[in-house]
C-alpha positions in Angstrom: 6.6 -19.5 20.5 7.0 -16.6 18.6 4.0 -15.0 16.0 5.9 -15.9 12.8 4.3 -12.4 11.1 4.0 -9.2 12.4 0.2 -8.6 11.8 -1.1 -11.7 12.8 -0.4 -12.9 16.0 -0.4 -17.1 13.9 2.2 -19.3 16.2 4.0 -21.5 14.3 2.1 -24.6 15.8 -1.0 -23.4 14.9 0.4 -22.7 10.6 1.6 -25.8 10.7 -1.8 -27.3 11.4 -3.7 -25.2 9.0 -1.2 -24.2 6.3 0.9 -27.2 4.5 0.5 -28.1 1.3 2.6 -31.8 1.3 5.8 -31.9 0.1 6.9 -29.4 2.4 5.6 -26.2 1.2 3.5 -24.5 2.9 0.6 -21.1 2.2 0.3 -18.9 4.5 -3.1 -16.9 5.1 -1.1 -13.8 3.7 0.3 -15.4 0.0 -3.6 -16.0 -0.8 -5.5 -12.7 0.1 -3.0 -11.0 -1.5 -3.3 -13.4 -4.9 -6.3 -12.9 -5.1 -6.2 -9.1 -3.8 -4.3 -9.2 -7.0 -5.8 -11.5 -9.4 -9.7 -8.9 -8.6 -8.6 -5.8 -8.3 -6.5 -6.9 -11.6 -9.7 -7.9 -13.2 -12.0 -4.5 -12.2 -9.1 -2.7 -13.8 -9.0 -4.9 -17.0 -13.1 -3.8 -16.9 -12.3 -0.5 -16.1 -10.2 -0.2 -19.0 -11.6 -2.3 -21.7 -15.7 -1.0 -21.2 -16.3 -0.1 -24.9 -17.8 3.7 -22.9 -16.6 6.7 -21.4 -15.9 6.2 -18.1 -17.6 8.1 -15.7 -16.5 10.1 -12.9 -17.3 7.8 -10.3 -15.8 4.9 -12.3 -12.6 7.3 -12.6 -12.2 7.2 -8.8 -12.8 3.6 -8.6 -10.7 2.6 -11.2 -7.9 4.7 -9.0 -9.1 3.1 -6.2 -7.8 0.1 -7.5 -4.5 0.8 -8.4 -3.9 2.1 -5.4 -5.2 -1.3 -3.4 -2.9 -3.6 -6.8 0.3 -1.4 -5.4 -0.2 -2.6 -1.4 -1.0 -6.0 -2.8 1.8 -6.1 -3.9 4.0 -5.0 -2.2 2.3 -7.0 1.7 3.8 -10.3 0.7 7.3 -8.9 1.6 6.1 -6.2 3.9 4.5 -9.6 6.3 8.5 -12.0 5.4 10.5 -8.9 6.3 9.0 -8.5 9.6 8.5 -11.3 11.0 11.6 -12.3 10.7 15.1 -10.9 12.3 17.0 -9.4 8.8 14.8 -7.7 6.5 16.2 -10.8 3.6 15.2 -8.7 0.2 17.8 -6.0 0.4 18.2 -2.8 1.2 16.6 -1.2 -2.3 12.9 -3.7 -2.5 12.7 -2.3 1.8 12.5 1.1 0.6 9.9 0.0 -2.7 8.1 -1.8 -0.2 7.6 0.8 2.6 7.4 3.4 -0.4 4.5 2.0 -2.0 2.9 0.3 1.4 2.9 4.9 2.1 1.9 5.9 -1.0 -1.0 3.7 -1.3 -2.1 4.6 2.5 -2.1 8.8 0.6 -3.5 7.9 -2.8 -6.0 5.7 -0.5 -7.1 8.5 2.0 -7.0 11.2 -1.5 -9.2 9.3 -3.9 -12.7 8.6 -1.5 -11.8 12.5 -0.7 -12.4 12.8 -4.3 -14.8 11.1 -5.0 -16.9 12.3 -1.5 -16.5 15.6 -2.9 -17.7 14.3 -6.3 -20.8 13.4 -3.7 -21.1 15.7 -1.6 -21.3 18.5 -4.7 -23.9 16.6 -6.8 -26.4 16.7 -3.5 -26.1 19.2 -2.5 -25.4 22.0 -5.7 -26.8 19.6 -8.8 -26.1 22.7 -10.9 -22.4 22.9 -10.0 -22.1 20.0 -10.2 -22.5 19.8 -14.4 -20.0 21.7 -14.7 -17.3 20.5 -12.7 -17.8 16.7 -12.4 -16.3 15.9 -15.7 -14.5 12.5 -16.5 -11.5 15.4 -17.6 -12.2 16.9 -14.6 -11.5 13.7 -12.6 -8.7 12.6 -14.2 -6.7 16.2 -13.6 -7.6 15.0 -9.9 -6.4 11.5 -10.0 -3.2 12.7 -11.9 -2.7 15.6 -9.1 -3.5 12.6 -6.5 -1.0 9.8 -7.9 1.5 13.4 -8.9 1.5 14.2 -4.8 2.3 10.6 -3.5 5.2 9.5 -5.3 6.3 13.3 -4.2 5.3 12.3 -0.6 7.2 8.9 -0.9 9.9 10.0 -2.5 11.9 11.2 1.0 12.1 7.4 1.9 14.5 6.7 -0.9 16.8 10.0 0.2 16.2 10.0 4.1 15.7 5.7 4.6 19.0 3.4 5.5 20.0 0.0 6.7 22.1 0.6 9.7 23.0 -2.9 11.9 21.3 -2.6 15.7 22.4 -5.6 17.5 24.5 -7.3 15.1 20.8 -7.5 12.8 21.0 -5.5 9.5 17.8 -3.2 9.6 16.0 -0.9 7.7 15.6 1.5 9.9 14.6 5.8 9.9 15.8 8.3 11.8 14.9 10.3 14.0 16.0 12.9 16.2 14.9 13.0 20.1 14.2 16.8 20.8 14.8 16.7 24.3 18.2 14.3 25.1 19.1 15.0 22.0 19.6 11.9 20.9 18.8 9.7 18.2 16.2 7.3 18.2 15.8 4.6 15.3 12.3 3.4 14.4 12.3 0.0 13.0 10.4 -0.6 9.1 11.4 -3.1 6.8 
């Protein structure tokens, strides 16, 4: 039997043995993981947003990291279901949105970690300079900068991605020209 999900190598008979609840309802580990991650990341964001005191720089970076993970976990079930089947069942606009959300997560997650690392570096190596630079306003400005560029770098997916038929199946592809042969090659994203 072939794998059911693209990222998890679960075979259909393994899934049937462990994941059926009853009445034909199937619970997949991807859905459980996504649901728990959405709940816990939303809880982290609620703790930071409903905090009585002003957030510190570290809390600002951690809350934005939780926001990027929330974006990924909202896209994850669609991505797994779409790559596991022969056809993307959710429509081209959702395919573009999911792919853009995943790429935005990757970009923003990396640069929020860079901002947090730079804050730690400045605090340890240049402690006097840290008091001038490590202010919540500067951290919020840096986070706004990262979110903006995350959207900007995910925006070409909406422009250049298109749905096209391959071997009788409708798939969303991103096109690229092979420089040596001059022919168009495609890789499937949804």
